[in-house]
C-alpha positions, 0 to 999 in steps of 0.5 A, spaced: 499 500 500 503 506 497 502 511 503 502 517 499 495 514 497 493 512 503 494 520 506 490 522 500 484 518 501 485 521 509 485 528 506 479 527 501 475 524 506 476 529 512 475 534 507 468 531 505 467 531 512 467 538 513 464 540 507 457 536 509 458 539 517 459 546 514 453 545 509 449 542 514 451 548 519 449 553 513 442 550 512 441 550 519 444 557 521 446 554 527 454 556 527 457 563 526 459 565 519 466 566 521 467 558 524 463 555 517 468 560 512 474 557 516 472 550 516 469 550 509 476 553 507 480 549 511 475 543 508 476 545 501 484 545 502 483 538 505 479 535 500 483 538 494 490 536 497 488 529 497 485 529 490 491 532 488 495 526 491 491 520 489 491 523 482 498 524 482 501 518 485 503 512 480 501 505 482 507 500 484 507 493 483 
């Protein structure tokens, strides 16, 4: 198992969880805007960094 791919999958999963959390709190109006903005931006960074790691890491036999 490639460590970079595993780390990319973990980052992508954390990003998706953060984006779902942000979206749910925006719909329910349960958190402050600044908190949601910070969580949303960090989640986007995690998501795209994870996708980038998974895409650019070559498979090794």
